[in-house]
Structure formats: C-alpha cells, structure tokens
ZALUMVO-672402 format. One record per atom (N, C-alpha, C, O, CB): residue in three letters; residue number from 1; atom name; x, y, z. Coordinates in pm, whole numbers, padded with zeros to 5 digits. Glycine has a CB too. Example, Ala and Ser with C-alpha at 12.3 -4.5 7.8 and 13.67 -1.06 7.14 Angstrom:
<atoms>
ATOM  code  pos  site       x       y       z
ATOM   ala    1     N   01319  -00569   00780
ATOM   ala    1    CA   01230  -00450   00780
ATOM   ala    1     C   01320  -00330   00780
ATOM   ala    1     O   01424  -00332   00846
ATOM   ala    1    CB   01131  -00447   00905
ATOM   ser    2     N   01285  -00225   00708
ATOM   ser    2    CA   01367  -00106   00714
ATOM   ser    2     C   01290   00003   00787
ATOM   ser    2     O   01341   00114   00804
ATOM   ser    2    CB   01408  -00060   00572
</atoms>
This chain:
<atoms>
ATOM  code  pos  site       x       y       z
ATOM   met    1     N  -01352   01388  -02144
ATOM   met    1    CA  -01333   01310  -02203
ATOM   met    1     C  -01384   01396  -02332
ATOM   met    1     O  -01449   01496  -02362
ATOM   met    1    CB  -01383   01188  -02152
ATOM   ser    2     N  -01314   01293  -02387
ATOM   ser    2    CA  -01284   01232  -02529
ATOM   ser    2     C  -01402   01267  -02659
ATOM   ser    2     O  -01513   01237  -02613
ATOM   ser    2    CB  -01279   01058  -02502
ATOM   ser    3     N  -01416   01316  -02793
ATOM   ser    3    CA  -01425   01346  -02895
ATOM   ser    3     C  -01382   01273  -03037
ATOM   ser    3     O  -01272   01229  -03070
ATOM   ser    3    CB  -01385   01436  -02872
ATOM   arg    4     N  -01547   01277  -03135
ATOM   arg    4    CA  -01501   01222  -03237
ATOM   arg    4     C  -01485   01353  -03308
ATOM   arg    4     O  -01493   01469  -03267
ATOM   arg    4    CB  -01585   01110  -03297
ATOM   lys    5     N  -01450   01284  -03471
ATOM   lys    5    CA  -01504   01408  -03559
ATOM   lys    5     C  -01616   01379  -03620
ATOM   lys    5     O  -01605   01261  -03655
ATOM   lys    5    CB  -01415   01455  -03665
ATOM   cys    6     N  -01748   01431  -03664
ATOM   cys    6    CA  -01817   01410  -03746
ATOM   cys    6     C  -01784   01382  -03884
ATOM   cys    6     O  -01727   01479  -03933
ATOM   cys    6    CB  -01877   01484  -03734
ATOM   pro    7     N  -01800   01287  -03965
ATOM   pro    7    CA  -01806   01216  -04086
ATOM   pro    7     C  -01842   01339  -04179
ATOM   pro    7     O  -01747   01373  -04250
ATOM   pro    7    CB  -01917   01088  -04086
ATOM   tyr    8     N  -01938   01400  -04191
ATOM   tyr    8    CA  -02003   01477  -04284
ATOM   tyr    8     C  -01969   01616  -04273
ATOM   tyr    8     O  -01953   01667  -04384
ATOM   tyr    8    CB  -02138   01459  -04275
ATOM   cys    9     N  -01948   01713  -04154
ATOM   cys    9    CA  -01904   01835  -04135
ATOM   cys    9     C  -01787   01875  -04097
ATOM   cys    9     O  -01739   01986  -04120
ATOM   cys    9    CB  -01964   01880  -04072
ATOM   gly   10     N  -01723   01762  -04020
ATOM   gly   10    CA  -01609   01722  -03938
ATOM   gly   10     C  -01626   01825  -03820
ATOM   gly   10     O  -01517   01880  -03803
ATOM   gly   10    CB  -01457   01729  -04020
ATOM   lys   11     N  -01710   01867  -03743
ATOM   lys   11    CA  -01688   01908  -03587
ATOM   lys   11     C  -01677   01812  -03493
ATOM   lys   11     O  -01690   01697  -03535
ATOM   lys   11    CB  -01792   01986  -03534
ATOM   pro   12     N  -01652   01828  -03357
ATOM   pro   12    CA  -01596   01785  -03190
ATOM   pro   12     C  -01767   01734  -03275
ATOM   pro   12     O  -01834   01792  -03360
ATOM   pro   12    CB  -01542   01929  -02990
ATOM   val   13     N  -01791   01587  -03193
ATOM   val   13    CA  -01896   01512  -03160
ATOM   val   13     C  -01898   01446  -03032
ATOM   val   13     O  -01793   01382  -03036
ATOM   val   13    CB  -01911   01428  -03250
ATOM   gly   14     N  -01953   01420  -02916
ATOM   gly   14    CA  -01994   01337  -02843
ATOM   gly   14     C  -01936   01167  -02885
ATOM   gly   14     O  -01970   01145  -03002
ATOM   gly   14    CB  -02141   01367  -02848
ATOM   pro   15     N  -01864   01053  -02829
ATOM   pro   15    CA  -01850   00964  -02836
ATOM   pro   15     C  -01967   00898  -02894
ATOM   pro   15     O  -01988   00847  -03004
ATOM   pro   15    CB  -01806   00939  -02743
ATOM   thr   16     N  -02075   00923  -02733
ATOM   thr   16    CA  -02209   00877  -02740
ATOM   thr   16     C  -02330   00929  -02827
ATOM   thr   16     O  -02448   00902  -02805
ATOM   thr   16    CB  -02246   00885  -02623
ATOM   leu   17     N  -02291   00994  -02912
ATOM   leu   17    CA  -02433   01082  -02976
ATOM   leu   17     C  -02418   00986  -03095
ATOM   leu   17     O  -02313   00945  -03146
ATOM   leu   17    CB  -02424   01288  -03021
ATOM   thr   18     N  -02542   00958  -03127
ATOM   thr   18    CA  -02535   00881  -03284
ATOM   thr   18     C  -02589   01016  -03401
ATOM   thr   18     O  -02563   01014  -03521
ATOM   thr   18    CB  -02678   00710  -03292
ATOM   ser   19     N  -02646   01098  -03349
ATOM   ser   19    CA  -02617   01261  -03478
ATOM   ser   19     C  -02573   01333  -03423
ATOM   ser   19     O  -02559   01353  -03302
ATOM   ser   19    CB  -02732   01358  -03552
ATOM   cys   20     N  -02527   01411  -03564
ATOM   cys   20    CA  -02378   01543  -03517
ATOM   cys   20     C  -02489   01627  -03544
ATOM   cys   20     O  -02557   01626  -03647
ATOM   cys   20    CB  -02189   01580  -03633
ATOM   pro   21     N  -02513   01758  -03366
ATOM   pro   21    CA  -02606   01808  -03286
ATOM   pro   21     C  -02621   01980  -03442
ATOM   pro   21     O  -02697   02076  -03457
ATOM   pro   21    CB  -02526   01836  -03067
ATOM   tyr   22     N  -02504   01926  -03513
ATOM   tyr   22    CA  -02507   02049  -03598
ATOM   tyr   22     C  -02549   02039  -03754
ATOM   tyr   22     O  -02627   02115  -03812
ATOM   tyr   22    CB  -02369   02106  -03594
ATOM   cys   23     N  -02477   01921  -03813
ATOM   cys   23    CA  -02574   01876  -03923
ATOM   cys   23     C  -02648   01848  -03972
ATOM   cys   23     O  -02681   01854  -04091
ATOM   cys   23    CB  -02584   01845  -03956
ATOM   arg   24     N  -02710   01791  -03843
ATOM   arg   24    CA  -02832   01696  -03852
ATOM   arg   24     C  -02841   01530  -03816
ATOM   arg   24     O  -02911   01461  -03742
ATOM   arg   24    CB  -02866   01705  -03991
ATOM   glu   25     N  -02734   01506  -03905
ATOM   glu   25    CA  -02650   01367  -03955
ATOM   glu   25     C  -02715   01249  -03841
ATOM   glu   25     O  -02760   01260  -03727
ATOM   glu   25    CB  -02441   01388  -03935
ATOM   ala   26     N  -02699   01148  -03921
ATOM   ala   26    CA  -02674   01053  -03853
ATOM   ala   26     C  -02542   00960  -03778
ATOM   ala   26     O  -02492   00889  -03866
ATOM   ala   26    CB  -02727   01008  -03914
ATOM   ile   27     N  -02498   00949  -03695
ATOM   ile   27    CA  -02333   00947  -03802
ATOM   ile   27     C  -02325   00778  -03720
ATOM   ile   27     O  -02357   00746  -03605
ATOM   ile   27    CB  -02137   01121  -03745
ATOM   pro   28     N  -02266   00689  -03840
ATOM   pro   28    CA  -02312   00537  -03834
ATOM   pro   28     C  -02173   00502  -03717
ATOM   pro   28     O  -02086   00580  -03678
ATOM   pro   28    CB  -02310   00435  -04027
ATOM   gln   29     N  -02196   00329  -03675
ATOM   gln   29    CA  -02185   00310  -03516
ATOM   gln   29     C  -02031   00263  -03587
ATOM   gln   29     O  -02040   00286  -03708
ATOM   gln   29    CB  -02314   00177  -03403
ATOM   ala   30     N  -01944   00227  -03566
ATOM   ala   30    CA  -01823   00161  -03565
ATOM   ala   30     C  -01856   00017  -03499
ATOM   ala   30     O  -01932  -00016  -03408
ATOM   ala   30    CB  -01712   00247  -03487
ATOM   gln   31     N  -01773  -00050  -03578
ATOM   gln   31    CA  -01848  -00225  -03577
ATOM   gln   31     C  -01625  -00270  -03529
ATOM   gln   31     O  -01519  -00259  -03591
ATOM   gln   31    CB  -01962  -00322  -03849
ATOM   val   32     N  -01658  -00307  -03420
ATOM   val   32    CA  -01477  -00434  -03353
ATOM   val   32     C  -01469  -00512  -03393
ATOM   val   32     O  -01509  -00609  -03329
ATOM   val   32    CB  -01439  -00511  -03218
ATOM   leu   33     N  -01394  -00544  -03568
ATOM   leu   33    CA  -01429  -00635  -03587
ATOM   leu   33     C  -01346  -00753  -03517
ATOM   leu   33     O  -01295  -00681  -03431
ATOM   leu   33    CB  -01442  -00628  -03705
ATOM   lys   34     N  -01300  -00865  -03492
ATOM   lys   34    CA  -01261  -00982  -03426
ATOM   lys   34     C  -01117  -01033  -03476
ATOM   lys   34     O  -01106  -01052  -03597
ATOM   lys   34    CB  -01370  -01087  -03448
ATOM   asn   35     N  -01011  -01057  -03398
ATOM   asn   35    CA  -00953  -01155  -03519
ATOM   asn   35     C  -00985  -01300  -03525
ATOM   asn   35     O  -01057  -01367  -03451
ATOM   asn   35    CB  -00805  -01158  -03518
ATOM   asn   36     N  -00928  -01327  -03614
ATOM   asn   36    CA  -00951  -01520  -03593
ATOM   asn   36     C  -00806  -01573  -03528
ATOM   asn   36     O  -00787  -01695  -03532
ATOM   asn   36    CB  -00976  -01628  -03788
ATOM   tyr   37     N  -00727  -01510  -03482
ATOM   tyr   37    CA  -00558  -01595  -03451
ATOM   tyr   37     C  -00593  -01677  -03370
ATOM   tyr   37     O  -00540  -01786  -03390
ATOM   tyr   37    CB  -00418  -01512  -03379
ATOM   gly   38     N  -00676  -01675  -03265
ATOM   gly   38    CA  -00694  -01780  -03181
ATOM   gly   38     C  -00778  -01917  -03245
ATOM   gly   38     O  -00753  -02031  -03206
ATOM   gly   38    CB  -00764  -01718  -03061
ATOM   asp   39     N  -00882  -01886  -03349
ATOM   asp   39    CA  -00848  -01976  -03408
ATOM   asp   39     C  -00843  -02095  -03494
ATOM   asp   39     O  -00892  -02208  -03488
ATOM   asp   39    CB  -00834  -01978  -03374
ATOM   gln   40     N  -00736  -02006  -03609
ATOM   gln   40    CA  -00660  -01996  -03740
ATOM   gln   40     C  -00535  -02117  -03614
ATOM   gln   40     O  -00521  -02236  -03643
ATOM   gln   40    CB  -00598  -01773  -03822
ATOM   gly   41     N  -00460  -02053  -03484
ATOM   gly   41    CA  -00350  -02143  -03411
ATOM   gly   41     C  -00443  -02270  -03408
ATOM   gly   41     O  -00418  -02385  -03444
ATOM   gly   41    CB  -00290  -02084  -03241
ATOM   arg   42     N  -00542  -02222  -03361
ATOM   arg   42    CA  -00539  -02387  -03301
ATOM   arg   42     C  -00546  -02498  -03455
ATOM   arg   42     O  -00478  -02600  -03469
ATOM   arg   42    CB  -00721  -02421  -03175
ATOM   lys   43     N  -00665  -02432  -03574
ATOM   lys   43    CA  -00638  -02579  -03664
ATOM   lys   43     C  -00509  -02583  -03703
ATOM   lys   43     O  -00485  -02682  -03772
ATOM   lys   43    CB  -00723  -02599  -03805
ATOM   tyr   44     N  -00415  -02512  -03684
ATOM   tyr   44    CA  -00242  -02479  -03729
ATOM   tyr   44     C  -00209  -02605  -03629
ATOM   tyr   44     O  -00147  -02702  -03673
ATOM   tyr   44    CB  -00148  -02282  -03677
ATOM   met   45     N  -00246  -02599  -03512
ATOM   met   45    CA  -00230  -02657  -03421
ATOM   met   45     C  -00266  -02769  -03438
ATOM   met   45     O  -00191  -02852  -03491
ATOM   met   45    CB  -00268  -02611  -03337
ATOM   arg   46     N  -00406  -02801  -03392
ATOM   arg   46    CA  -00385  -03009  -03492
ATOM   arg   46     C  -00346  -02997  -03573
ATOM   arg   46     O  -00245  -03067  -03579
ATOM   arg   46    CB  -00498  -03121  -03554
ATOM   arg   47     N  -00361  -02945  -03654
ATOM   arg   47    CA  -00329  -02981  -03829
ATOM   arg   47     C  -00179  -03039  -03777
ATOM   arg   47     O  -00158  -03155  -03812
ATOM   arg   47    CB  -00321  -02807  -03977
ATOM   gly   48     N  -00039  -02954  -03673
ATOM   gly   48    CA   00055  -02949  -03746
ATOM   gly   48     C   00063  -03100  -03601
ATOM   gly   48     O   00167  -03166  -03605
ATOM   gly   48    CB   00165  -02782  -03784
ATOM   leu   49     N  -00009  -03128  -03527
ATOM   leu   49    CA   00028  -03266  -03438
ATOM   leu   49     C  -00045  -03341  -03507
ATOM   leu   49     O  -00096  -03407  -03417
ATOM   leu   49    CB  -00007  -03282  -03276
ATOM   leu   50     N  -00092  -03383  -03607
ATOM   leu   50    CA  -00217  -03475  -03687
ATOM   leu   50     C  -00038  -03529  -03798
ATOM   leu   50     O   00005  -03640  -03833
ATOM   leu   50    CB  -00418  -03333  -03807
ATOM   tyr   51     N   00000  -03430  -03812
ATOM   tyr   51    CA   00170  -03456  -03899
ATOM   tyr   51     C   00226  -03504  -03803
ATOM   tyr   51     O   00259  -03620  -03829
ATOM   tyr   51    CB   00275  -03321  -03960
ATOM   thr   52     N   00267  -03457  -03653
ATOM   thr   52    CA   00417  -03529  -03592
ATOM   thr   52     C   00325  -03689  -03587
ATOM   thr   52     O   00407  -03771  -03629
ATOM   thr   52    CB   00496  -03447  -03381
ATOM   leu   53     N   00185  -03769  -03552
ATOM   leu   53    CA   00128  -03826  -03492
ATOM   leu   53     C   00176  -03937  -03612
ATOM   leu   53     O   00241  -04039  -03590
ATOM   leu   53    CB  -00009  -03777  -03444
ATOM   leu   54     N   00122  -03884  -03765
ATOM   leu   54    CA   00194  -03947  -03880
ATOM   leu   54     C   00352  -03997  -03939
ATOM   leu   54     O   00416  -04091  -03987
ATOM   leu   54    CB   00161  -03875  -03951
ATOM   ala   55     N   00356  -03905  -03909
ATOM   ala   55    CA   00533  -03881  -03877
ATOM   ala   55     C   00600  -04017  -03783
ATOM   ala   55     O   00714  -04062  -03793
ATOM   ala   55    CB   00559  -03708  -03759
ATOM   gly   56     N   00493  -04062  -03695
ATOM   gly   56    CA   00591  -04130  -03559
ATOM   gly   56     C   00479  -04235  -03635
ATOM   gly   56     O   00551  -04335  -03628
ATOM   gly   56    CB   00594  -04067  -03336
ATOM   ile   57     N   00397  -04269  -03680
ATOM   ile   57    CA   00350  -04410  -03769
ATOM   ile   57     C   00418  -04468  -03868
ATOM   ile   57     O   00419  -04590  -03885
ATOM   ile   57    CB   00235  -04396  -03839
ATOM   val   58     N   00487  -04377  -03946
ATOM   val   58    CA   00517  -04386  -04071
ATOM   val   58     C   00701  -04436  -04004
ATOM   val   58     O   00773  -04494  -04085
ATOM   val   58    CB   00474  -04220  -04179
ATOM   tyr   59     N   00748  -04411  -03883
ATOM   tyr   59    CA   00848  -04448  -03872
ATOM   tyr   59     C   00820  -04599  -03769
ATOM   tyr   59     O   00920  -04668  -03752
ATOM   tyr   59    CB   00933  -04326  -03828
ATOM   tyr   60     N   00712  -04639  -03714
ATOM   tyr   60    CA   00671  -04738  -03618
ATOM   tyr   60     C   00649  -04820  -03764
ATOM   tyr   60     O   00672  -04940  -03746
ATOM   tyr   60    CB   00529  -04702  -03491
ATOM   phe   61     N   00623  -04800  -03859
ATOM   phe   61    CA   00616  -04953  -03935
ATOM   phe   61     C   00699  -04950  -04073
ATOM   phe   61     O   00664  -05047  -04141
ATOM   phe   61    CB   00443  -04999  -03976
ATOM   ala   62     N   00815  -04858  -04150
ATOM   ala   62    CA   00861  -04842  -04219
ATOM   ala   62     C   00984  -04877  -04149
ATOM   ala   62     O   01062  -04929  -04229
ATOM   ala   62    CB   00829  -04745  -04275
ATOM   gly   63     N   01044  -04866  -04004
ATOM   gly   63    CA   01132  -04934  -03938
ATOM   gly   63     C   01197  -05056  -03903
ATOM   gly   63     O   01313  -05089  -03878
ATOM   gly   63    CB   01113  -04914  -03882
ATOM   gly   64     N   01053  -05131  -03911
ATOM   gly   64    CA   00985  -05326  -03866
ATOM   gly   64     C   01002  -05279  -03729
ATOM   gly   64     O   01076  -05350  -03660
ATOM   gly   64    CB   01105  -05522  -03915
ATOM   tyr   65     N   00944  -05164  -03666
ATOM   tyr   65    CA   00948  -05236  -03521
ATOM   tyr   65     C   00787  -05310  -03513
ATOM   tyr   65     O   00746  -05350  -03404
ATOM   tyr   65    CB   00977  -05099  -03373
ATOM   ser   66     N   00716  -05322  -03617
ATOM   ser   66    CA   00506  -05350  -03629
ATOM   ser   66     C   00605  -05562  -03611
ATOM   ser   66     O   00707  -05627  -03635
ATOM   ser   66    CB   00350  -05267  -03922
ATOM   pro   67     N   00505  -05567  -03570
ATOM   pro   67    CA   00537  -05701  -03570
ATOM   pro   67     C   00423  -05765  -03699
ATOM   pro   67     O   00416  -05886  -03721
ATOM   pro   67    CB   00517  -05766  -03399
ATOM   leu   68     N   00359  -05688  -03758
ATOM   leu   68    CA   00293  -05717  -03891
ATOM   leu   68     C   00418  -05717  -03915
ATOM   leu   68     O   00522  -05671  -03868
ATOM   leu   68    CB   00184  -05627  -03976
ATOM   asn   69     N   00355  -05830  -04067
ATOM   asn   69    CA   00474  -05752  -04190
ATOM   asn   69     C   00392  -05724  -04311
ATOM   asn   69     O   00292  -05787  -04345
ATOM   asn   69    CB   00621  -05866  -04251
ATOM   leu   70     N   00438  -05638  -04361
ATOM   leu   70    CA   00368  -05536  -04429
ATOM   leu   70     C   00426  -05589  -04618
ATOM   leu   70     O   00538  -05601  -04667
ATOM   leu   70    CB   00429  -05349  -04352
ATOM   pro   71     N   00241  -05612  -04690
ATOM   pro   71    CA   00301  -05659  -04761
ATOM   pro   71     C   00427  -05587  -04909
ATOM   pro   71     O   00452  -05629  -05022
ATOM   pro   71    CB   00196  -05723  -04782
ATOM   val   72     N   00463  -05503  -04854
ATOM   val   72    CA   00563  -05397  -04922
ATOM   val   72     C   00674  -05368  -04918
ATOM   val   72     O   00661  -05270  -04845
ATOM   val   72    CB   00546  -05306  -04912
ATOM   thr   73     N   00833  -05377  -04949
ATOM   thr   73    CA   00922  -05318  -04868
ATOM   thr   73     C   00904  -05158  -04844
ATOM   thr   73     O   00815  -05097  -04903
ATOM   thr   73    CB   01050  -05349  -04926
ATOM   ile   74     N   00969  -05110  -04780
ATOM   ile   74    CA   01013  -04980  -04780
ATOM   ile   74     C   01153  -04950  -04784
ATOM   ile   74     O   01237  -04994  -04705
ATOM   ile   74    CB   00964  -04922  -04680
ATOM   pro   75     N   01172  -04875  -04877
ATOM   pro   75    CA   01340  -04822  -04929
ATOM   pro   75     C   01398  -04724  -04727
ATOM   pro   75     O   01337  -04651  -04648
ATOM   pro   75    CB   01311  -04630  -05145
ATOM   ala   76     N   01502  -04768  -04730
ATOM   ala   76    CA   01528  -04728  -04606
ATOM   ala   76     C   01535  -04596  -04602
ATOM   ala   76     O   01569  -04548  -04494
ATOM   ala   76    CB   01634  -04780  -04557
ATOM   glu   77     N   01505  -04506  -04713
ATOM   glu   77    CA   01537  -04368  -04728
ATOM   glu   77     C   01458  -04279  -04635
ATOM   glu   77     O   01474  -04172  -04577
ATOM   glu   77    CB   01515  -04326  -04866
ATOM   val   78     N   01357  -04384  -04650
ATOM   val   78    CA   01167  -04294  -04598
ATOM   val   78     C   01208  -04253  -04448
ATOM   val   78     O   01184  -04136  -04418
ATOM   val   78    CB   00971  -04443  -04583
ATOM   asn   79     N   01288  -04364  -04314
ATOM   asn   79    CA   01310  -04321  -04189
ATOM   asn   79     C   01457  -04226  -04198
ATOM   asn   79     O   01469  -04137  -04113
ATOM   asn   79    CB   01315  -04457  -04089
ATOM   gln   80     N   01542  -04239  -04277
ATOM   gln   80    CA   01640  -04155  -04303
ATOM   gln   80     C   01635  -04073  -04335
ATOM   gln   80     O   01711  -03996  -04276
ATOM   gln   80    CB   01702  -04171  -04350
ATOM   tyr   81     N   01551  -04008  -04448
ATOM   tyr   81    CA   01523  -03836  -04456
ATOM   tyr   81     C   01353  -03807  -04431
ATOM   tyr   81     O   01310  -03734  -04343
ATOM   tyr   81    CB   01574  -03765  -04639
ATOM   phe   82     N   01286  -03867  -04510
ATOM   phe   82    CA   01121  -03870  -04515
ATOM   phe   82     C   01088  -03778  -04400
ATOM   phe   82     O   01072  -03656  -04404
ATOM   phe   82    CB   01044  -04033  -04490
ATOM   thr   83     N   01078  -03896  -04250
ATOM   thr   83    CA   01017  -03900  -04144
ATOM   thr   83     C   01034  -03798  -04084
ATOM   thr   83     O   00945  -03719  -04052
ATOM   thr   83    CB   01038  -03988  -04080
ATOM   pro   84     N   01189  -03785  -04056
ATOM   pro   84    CA   01262  -03696  -03990
ATOM   pro   84     C   01162  -03539  -04001
ATOM   pro   84     O   01096  -03477  -03918
ATOM   pro   84    CB   01423  -03697  -04064
ATOM   leu   85     N   01194  -03518  -04145
ATOM   leu   85    CA   01168  -03440  -04238
ATOM   leu   85     C   01001  -03379  -04204
ATOM   leu   85     O   00979  -03259  -04184
ATOM   leu   85    CB   01194  -03525  -04376
ATOM   phe   86     N   00897  -03481  -04201
ATOM   phe   86    CA   00814  -03489  -04159
ATOM   phe   86     C   00729  -03421  -04094
ATOM   phe   86     O   00646  -03333  -04117
ATOM   phe   86    CB   00832  -03542  -04131
ATOM   phe   87     N   00794  -03521  -03944
ATOM   phe   87    CA   00815  -03517  -03778
ATOM   phe   87     C   00866  -03329  -03731
ATOM   phe   87     O   00832  -03292  -03619
ATOM   phe   87    CB   00980  -03660  -03729
ATOM   ala   88     N   00936  -03237  -03816
ATOM   ala   88    CA   00981  -03110  -03806
ATOM   ala   88     C   00897  -03027  -03916
ATOM   ala   88     O   00914  -02905  -03921
ATOM   ala   88    CB   01138  -03106  -03827
ATOM   leu   89     N   00825  -03078  -03985
ATOM   leu   89    CA   00747  -02968  -04037
ATOM   leu   89     C   00609  -02967  -03974
ATOM   leu   89     O   00539  -02867  -03960
ATOM   leu   89    CB   00737  -02975  -04190
ATOM   gly   90     N   00562  -03152  -03918
ATOM   gly   90    CA   00464  -03092  -03802
ATOM   gly   90     C   00472  -03022  -03683
ATOM   gly   90     O   00380  -02958  -03633
ATOM   gly   90    CB   00409  -03169  -03757
ATOM   leu   91     N   00639  -03042  -03615
ATOM   leu   91    CA   00659  -02956  -03496
ATOM   leu   91     C   00674  -02811  -03490
ATOM   leu   91     O   00659  -02736  -03393
ATOM   leu   91    CB   00760  -02996  -03441
ATOM   gly   92     N   00716  -02774  -03654
ATOM   gly   92    CA   00706  -02606  -03731
ATOM   gly   92     C   00575  -02556  -03695
ATOM   gly   92     O   00526  -02463  -03631
ATOM   gly   92    CB   00714  -02598  -03922
ATOM   leu   93     N   00521  -02699  -03790
ATOM   leu   93    CA   00298  -02589  -03814
ATOM   leu   93     C   00226  -02631  -03662
ATOM   leu   93     O   00104  -02613  -03657
ATOM   leu   93    CB   00118  -02710  -04010
ATOM   thr   94     N   00300  -02689  -03528
ATOM   thr   94    CA   00236  -02744  -03436
ATOM   thr   94     C   00315  -02595  -03300
ATOM   thr   94     O   00287  -02602  -03181
ATOM   thr   94    CB   00279  -02948  -03426
ATOM   leu   95     N   00373  -02523  -03336
ATOM   leu   95    CA   00460  -02401  -03320
ATOM   leu   95     C   00438  -02231  -03366
ATOM   leu   95     O   00447  -02119  -03315
ATOM   leu   95    CB   00570  -02445  -03386
ATOM   tyr   96     N   00397  -02309  -03526
ATOM   tyr   96    CA   00308  -02170  -03535
ATOM   tyr   96     C   00170  -02103  -03487
ATOM   tyr   96     O   00140  -01987  -03459
ATOM   tyr   96    CB   00291  -02159  -03644
ATOM   gly   97     N   00086  -02241  -03489
ATOM   gly   97    CA  -00036  -02224  -03451
ATOM   gly   97     C   00018  -02210  -03298
ATOM   gly   97     O  -00085  -02171  -03244
ATOM   gly   97    CB  -00148  -02342  -03498
ATOM   leu   98     N   00121  -02219  -03188
ATOM   leu   98    CA   00104  -02214  -03098
ATOM   leu   98     C   00101  -02043  -03085
ATOM   leu   98     O   00036  -01981  -03000
ATOM   leu   98    CB   00184  -02304  -03037
ATOM   phe   99     N   00185  -01987  -03186
ATOM   phe   99    CA   00232  -01842  -03149
ATOM   phe   99     C   00113  -01764  -03217
ATOM   phe   99     O   00126  -01645  -03189
ATOM   phe   99    CB   00398  -01793  -03213
ATOM   leu  100     N  -00024  -01790  -03314
ATOM   leu  100    CA  -00129  -01746  -03335
ATOM   leu  100     C  -00180  -01742  -03278
ATOM   leu  100     O  -00267  -01654  -03277
ATOM   leu  100    CB  -00176  -01764  -03388
ATOM   tyr  101     N  -00163  -01871  -03146
ATOM   tyr  101    CA  -00265  -01863  -03073
ATOM   tyr  101     C  -00324  -01784  -02975
ATOM   tyr  101     O  -00431  -01752  -02922
ATOM   tyr  101    CB  -00263  -01934  -03040
ATOM   met  102     N  -00105  -01754  -02975
ATOM   met  102    CA  -00153  -01674  -02791
ATOM   met  102     C  -00103  -01535  -02871
ATOM   met  102     O  -00085  -01452  -02782
ATOM   met  102    CB  -00021  -01735  -02581
ATOM   arg  103     N  -00076  -01482  -02984
ATOM   arg  103    CA  -00105  -01387  -03031
ATOM   arg  103     C  -00258  -01328  -03019
ATOM   arg  103     O  -00286  -01217  -02976
ATOM   arg  103    CB  -00061  -01409  -03139
ATOM   gly  104     N  -00358  -01435  -03071
ATOM   gly  104    CA  -00503  -01380  -03028
ATOM   gly  104     C  -00553  -01452  -02929
ATOM   gly  104     O  -00664  -01425  -02883
ATOM   gly  104    CB  -00607  -01381  -03133
</atoms>
C-alpha cells in the first residue's frame, strides 16, 4: 500500500486519510486538473479548416472561374502567392489542432 507524507509533520500517512493521525491536522485533498488540449485542438482545427475554405473561395473568384463578374479587378499575384500561402497556413493550423487533439 502506498503512502504519502503529511504536509505538516512529514510522517507517512495513508492515501485515503483526511487527517494526520500523528499531528491531527487536516490534510488537504489534491485536485486533479484536466488539461484542455483537446478543446484547444478542436478550436484550432475549426479555424484552420475555415482558413483553407476561405483560400479556396478566394482562388475560385480571383481566378476567374466564377460566372459572376466582380466589380474589382484582382491582381494575378493574389492567386500566385497569397492564396496558396493562405491555404498552407490553414492546413498547418489544422494539423497543429489535430496534434493537440490527439495529445489531450
């Protein structure tokens, strides 16, 4: 049977006792804290998936694939540099969230 030390007198005490039999002091119960990595992971995954979806929508409209005519001309650099970077960042955020979700 395992034992723990009394925080007041330092003598070994049983793990289920609420007071020390030697010094008669009440032993505080240790609280188990739950980590919230899983909750954080889901938040990051949702945000990353939203960013990848937005990158796809920007690519669709800026590339001229839409049947709608946009009132503003979008430079070609948006589809060459910004949209793939935005997609990659969203994918990285999704993978980071998946890592946190699997960890917690």
